[in-house]
C-alpha positions as CSV (number, residue, x, y, z in Angstrom):
1,M,20.6,38.8,-5.8
2,T,22.6,36.9,-3.2
3,H,21.4,33.7,-1.7
4,D,21.6,35.3,1.7
5,V,18.8,37.7,0.8
6,L,16.6,34.8,-0.4
7,I,17.3,32.8,2.8
8,Q,16.5,35.8,5.0
9,Q,13.2,36.2,3.2
10,V,12.3,32.6,4.0
11,H,13.4,33.1,7.6
12,T,11.1,36.1,7.9
13,M,8.2,34.0,6.8
14,V,8.9,31.7,9.7
15,D,9.6,34.4,12.2
16,Q,6.3,36.1,11.3
17,K,4.6,32.7,11.9
18,M,3.3,32.5,8.3
19,I,4.6,28.9,8.5
20,P,6.2,26.8,11.3
21,G,9.4,26.1,9.3
22,A,10.9,25.9,5.8
23,S,13.3,23.7,3.9
24,L,14.9,25.7,1.0
25,A,17.3,24.7,-1.7
26,L,19.0,27.1,-4.2
27,I,20.5,25.2,-7.1
28,E,23.1,26.8,-9.4
29,P,25.2,25.3,-12.2
30,D,28.2,25.5,-9.9
31,G,26.8,24.8,-6.6
32,L,24.0,24.1,-4.1
33,T,22.8,25.9,-1.0
34,M,20.4,24.3,1.4
35,D,18.8,25.8,4.4
36,Y,16.5,24.5,7.1
37,Y,14.8,26.9,9.5
38,G,12.1,26.8,12.2
39,H,10.3,23.8,13.6
40,Y,8.4,20.8,12.2
41,G,5.1,22.2,13.4
42,M,3.2,24.5,15.8
43,V,1.5,21.8,18.0
44,E,3.1,19.3,20.4
45,P,5.4,17.5,19.9
46,Y,6.4,19.1,16.6
47,D,6.7,22.7,18.0
48,T,9.9,21.7,19.8
49,M,11.5,19.7,17.0
50,V,14.0,21.7,15.1
51,L,13.6,21.3,11.3
52,D,16.3,19.3,9.6
53,H,17.0,17.3,6.4
54,K,15.0,14.3,7.7
55,A,11.6,16.0,7.1
56,L,9.2,14.3,4.7
57,Y,6.7,16.6,3.1
58,D,3.4,15.9,1.4
59,M,4.2,17.3,-2.0
60,A,0.5,17.7,-2.8
61,S,0.1,18.9,-6.5
62,C,3.8,18.9,-7.0
63,S,3.1,15.2,-7.4
64,K,1.6,16.1,-10.7
65,V,5.0,17.1,-12.1
66,I,7.3,14.8,-10.2
67,G,5.3,11.7,-10.9
68,T,2.5,11.9,-13.5
69,T,4.0,14.4,-15.8
70,T,7.5,12.9,-15.8
71,R,6.3,9.4,-16.5
72,M,3.9,10.7,-19.2
73,L,6.7,12.5,-20.9
74,Q,8.8,9.3,-20.8
75,L,5.9,7.4,-22.5
76,L,5.6,10.2,-25.1
77,D,9.4,10.1,-25.7
78,Q,9.2,6.4,-26.3
79,G,6.3,6.6,-28.7
80,K,4.0,4.6,-26.4
81,V,1.5,7.4,-26.3
82,H,1.0,10.6,-28.4
83,L,-0.1,14.1,-27.4
84,D,-3.2,14.0,-29.6
85,D,-4.4,10.6,-28.3
86,P,-7.8,10.8,-26.6
87,L,-7.7,9.6,-23.0
88,S,-10.5,7.3,-23.9
89,S,-8.1,5.3,-26.1
90,Y,-6.6,4.0,-22.8
91,I,-9.5,4.4,-20.4
92,A,-12.4,2.4,-21.7
93,D,-15.0,3.8,-19.4
94,Y,-14.0,7.5,-19.9
95,Q,-16.9,9.3,-21.5
96,G,-15.1,12.5,-22.5
97,D,-13.0,13.5,-25.5
98,T,-10.1,15.2,-23.8
99,T,-6.6,14.4,-25.2
100,I,-3.3,13.8,-23.4
101,Y,-2.1,17.2,-24.6
102,E,-5.2,18.9,-23.2
103,A,-5.0,17.1,-19.9
104,L,-1.3,18.0,-19.5
105,T,-1.9,21.7,-20.4
106,H,-5.2,21.9,-18.4
107,T,-7.0,23.0,-21.6
108,G,-9.5,20.1,-22.0
109,G,-12.6,21.8,-20.6
110,L,-12.5,19.5,-17.6
111,V,-14.1,20.7,-14.3
112,S,-11.5,21.8,-11.7
113,D,-13.1,19.8,-8.8
114,F,-16.3,18.5,-7.3
115,A,-18.1,20.5,-4.6
116,D,-19.4,17.4,-2.9
117,K,-16.2,15.3,-3.2
118,H,-16.1,14.7,0.6
119,S,-19.3,12.8,0.4
120,L,-18.1,10.4,-2.3
121,N,-16.3,7.1,-1.6
122,R,-13.6,5.7,-3.9
123,E,-16.0,4.1,-6.5
124,Q,-18.3,7.1,-6.5
125,L,-15.4,9.5,-7.0
126,K,-14.0,7.3,-9.8
127,Q,-17.4,7.3,-11.6
128,R,-17.8,11.0,-11.2
129,I,-14.4,11.6,-12.9
130,L,-15.1,9.1,-15.7
131,S,-18.3,10.9,-16.5
132,A,-17.4,14.4,-15.6
133,P,-18.9,17.0,-18.0
134,T,-16.8,19.8,-19.5
135,D,-17.5,23.2,-18.1
136,Y,-15.9,25.3,-20.9
137,P,-15.1,24.8,-24.6
138,K,-11.9,22.8,-24.7
139,G,-8.9,24.6,-26.1
140,S,-10.5,28.0,-25.3
141,K,-8.6,28.6,-22.1
142,S,-6.6,26.9,-19.4
143,Q,-8.4,25.9,-16.2
144,Y,-6.3,24.0,-13.6
145,S,-7.9,20.6,-13.0
146,D,-7.1,17.7,-10.7
147,T,-9.5,15.7,-12.8
148,G,-7.2,15.6,-15.9
149,F,-4.3,14.4,-13.8
150,V,-6.2,11.6,-12.2
151,L,-7.2,10.5,-15.7
152,L,-3.5,10.8,-16.8
153,G,-2.6,8.5,-13.9
154,W,-5.0,5.9,-15.2
155,V,-3.6,6.2,-18.7
156,I,-0.1,5.5,-17.2
157,E,-1.5,2.5,-15.4
158,A,-3.1,1.1,-18.6
159,V,0.1,1.5,-20.7
160,D,2.4,0.2,-18.0
161,A,0.0,-2.5,-16.8
162,M,0.7,-1.8,-13.2
163,P,-0.5,0.5,-10.4
164,L,0.7,4.1,-10.7
165,D,2.8,4.1,-7.5
166,E,4.7,1.0,-8.9
167,S,5.2,2.7,-12.3
168,I,6.6,5.9,-10.7
169,Q,8.8,3.8,-8.5
170,M,10.2,1.9,-11.4
171,H,10.6,4.6,-14.0
172,V,11.3,7.8,-11.9
173,V,12.3,7.0,-8.4
174,K,14.7,4.0,-9.1
175,P,16.6,5.5,-12.1
176,L,17.3,8.7,-10.1
177,Q,18.0,6.8,-6.9
178,L,15.5,8.8,-4.9
179,H,15.4,7.0,-1.6
180,H,13.1,9.4,0.3
181,L,10.6,10.3,-2.5
182,G,7.6,8.6,-3.8
183,Y,4.1,7.3,-2.9
184,H,5.9,5.0,-0.3
185,P,9.2,6.8,0.5
186,Q,11.7,5.2,2.8
187,D,11.1,6.8,6.2
188,D,13.4,5.0,8.6
189,G,14.8,7.8,10.8
190,Y,12.7,10.4,8.9
191,T,9.8,12.3,10.3
192,Y,6.6,13.2,8.4
193,I,5.7,16.9,8.6
194,P,2.4,17.4,10.3
195,E,-0.4,18.9,8.1
196,E,-3.7,20.5,8.9
197,V,-5.1,19.9,12.4
198,V,-8.5,18.3,12.2
199,N,-10.6,17.6,15.3
200,G,-7.6,18.4,17.5
201,S,-5.1,16.2,15.7
202,P,-2.8,16.9,12.8
203,I,-2.9,14.8,9.6
204,V,0.4,13.0,9.6
205,K,1.8,10.4,7.1
206,M,-1.5,10.6,5.2
207,V,-2.2,12.3,1.9
208,H,-3.9,15.7,2.7
209,D,-5.8,16.0,-0.5
210,Y,-9.1,14.1,-0.3
211,K,-9.1,12.9,-3.9
212,G,-5.5,11.9,-3.7
213,R,-6.2,10.0,-0.5
214,T,-9.4,8.4,-1.6
215,L,-8.1,7.3,-5.0
216,F,-4.6,6.5,-3.8
217,P,-2.4,6.2,-5.7
218,A,-3.7,9.1,-7.8
219,G,-2.1,11.1,-10.5
220,S,-3.0,14.4,-8.9
221,A,-1.4,14.1,-5.5
222,G,0.1,11.6,-3.0
223,I,3.9,11.8,-3.3
224,F,5.9,12.5,-0.2
225,A,9.6,13.7,-0.4
226,S,12.6,15.0,1.4
227,L,14.3,18.2,0.2
228,D,17.4,16.2,-0.7
229,D,15.5,14.0,-3.1
230,V,13.5,16.9,-4.7
231,V,16.8,18.5,-5.4
232,V,18.1,15.4,-7.2
233,F,14.9,15.4,-9.2
234,V,15.3,19.1,-10.2
235,K,18.9,18.6,-11.1
236,A,17.9,15.8,-13.5
237,Y,15.7,18.3,-15.3
238,L,18.3,21.1,-15.3
239,D,21.0,18.8,-16.5
240,Q,18.7,17.2,-19.1
241,D,19.5,13.8,-17.6
242,P,19.1,11.1,-20.2
243,R,17.8,8.8,-17.4
244,L,14.6,10.9,-17.8
245,F,14.1,11.9,-21.4
246,S,15.8,12.5,-24.7
247,H,17.2,15.9,-25.7
248,N,14.2,16.5,-28.0
249,M,11.7,15.8,-25.1
250,F,13.5,18.3,-22.9
251,K,13.2,20.8,-25.7
252,Q,9.5,20.3,-25.9
253,V,9.1,20.7,-22.1
254,K,11.0,23.9,-22.3
255,T,9.3,25.4,-25.4
256,I,5.7,24.2,-25.5
257,E,3.4,26.9,-23.9
258,T,-0.3,27.6,-24.2
259,F,-2.3,29.8,-21.9
260,D,0.6,30.0,-19.4
261,R,0.7,26.2,-19.2
262,G,3.3,23.8,-20.6
263,L,3.4,20.0,-20.6
264,G,2.4,19.5,-17.0
265,W,4.3,22.5,-15.8
266,D,3.1,26.0,-15.0
267,K,4.6,28.5,-17.5
268,Q,3.3,31.7,-15.9
269,Y,6.8,33.0,-15.8
270,H,7.2,32.1,-19.5
271,G,10.2,31.1,-21.6
272,S,12.4,28.4,-20.1
273,I,10.9,28.8,-16.6
274,L,9.1,25.8,-15.2
275,Y,7.0,26.2,-12.1
276,H,4.6,24.2,-9.9
277,T,3.1,24.5,-6.4
278,G,1.3,22.2,-4.0
279,F,-1.6,23.2,-1.7
280,T,0.4,22.1,1.4
281,G,3.0,24.8,0.8
282,T,5.5,23.1,-1.6
283,S,6.9,24.7,-4.8
284,I,9.5,24.0,-7.5
285,I,10.8,26.7,-9.9
286,M,13.6,26.2,-12.4
287,D,15.2,28.0,-15.3
288,M,16.0,25.4,-17.9
289,D,18.3,27.7,-19.9
290,A,20.2,29.1,-16.9
291,R,20.2,25.7,-15.1
292,R,19.1,27.3,-11.9
293,G,16.4,26.1,-9.5
294,M,14.7,26.9,-6.2
295,V,12.8,24.4,-4.1
296,L,10.7,25.6,-1.1
297,L,9.1,23.0,1.1
298,T,6.7,24.1,3.9
299,N,3.6,22.9,5.6
300,R,1.8,26.2,5.2
301,I,-1.6,24.5,6.0
302,H,-0.4,23.7,9.6
303,P,-2.2,24.1,11.9
304,T,-4.9,25.5,9.6
305,R,-5.3,26.2,5.9
306,E,-5.9,29.9,6.6
307,D,-3.3,32.0,4.7
308,H,-1.3,34.3,6.9
309,G,0.5,36.0,4.1
310,F,2.6,33.1,2.9
311,L,1.2,32.9,-0.6
312,Q,2.1,36.5,-1.4
313,A,5.4,36.2,0.4
314,R,6.2,33.2,-1.9
315,R,5.3,35.2,-5.0
316,N,7.7,37.9,-3.8
317,L,10.4,35.3,-3.2
318,N,9.9,33.9,-6.7
319,D,10.3,37.4,-8.1
320,L,13.6,37.9,-6.1
321,W,14.9,34.6,-7.4
322,L,13.9,35.3,-11.0
323,N,15.8,38.7,-10.8
324,G,18.8,37.2,-9.2
């Protein structure tokens, strides 16, 4: 499969107005192909702005792997926490018995979300998460949950004795020299991609996810990034960069799998394939053995969250890439 075919598939998504534009990176052991196509948005003034490398995307749930997972794996690597530690060992007010391993693999029985979350303020939301009941027997299946990653963010804050955004900045962003990635990315000369249009105006430079916005900085969402910096992050994984983890930790990331979940990463493609998506239209997929990666950044919720075929088109794109 040539890169031209993958690029054309993404262009078709834009041409068919599934998305206003797309930033694509195809990473190989011997090279990198990057492509920007379409516009920043579909409403003024973004509909006349040609997409380029200075676009900053709300990474949504990809924040879980870029920030929370990566820092948690570093702490595990350093022996500061352990996979079988209960979250309550670090979060005094947490009333559940979910472990770090169960939160990372979404197997802790935690509820996925709260139906009435939009009516809850910061303190109410925090208390709801601390006292959230389980809704299936832990270890019996994997159920994707923001709740577990909010809790993991609080574990990181407790161990590092600093707010989550500062911890991620110190331990992930700075070592990898990611200038335009983080909870507070450098944005001089850069433009935030517009998100969902609410009451006639797009959400811009504001975390789209309600929990991520209300609990900011949260372990479940809230990181913004340029394509360039996400590529540097992916390369660090593919190259098993010692600035991130030891060789043994990379091996665990690659091999641990339960119910199609790994340590923070989606393992639905199994083996050495790590995957994650964000609700806003972001995705990262990489083959740790072949040292290949693909990053697709879009604002598929602009101007509305209605899916016009993008989600299936992305699945098809992943299949093409996997068979390449």
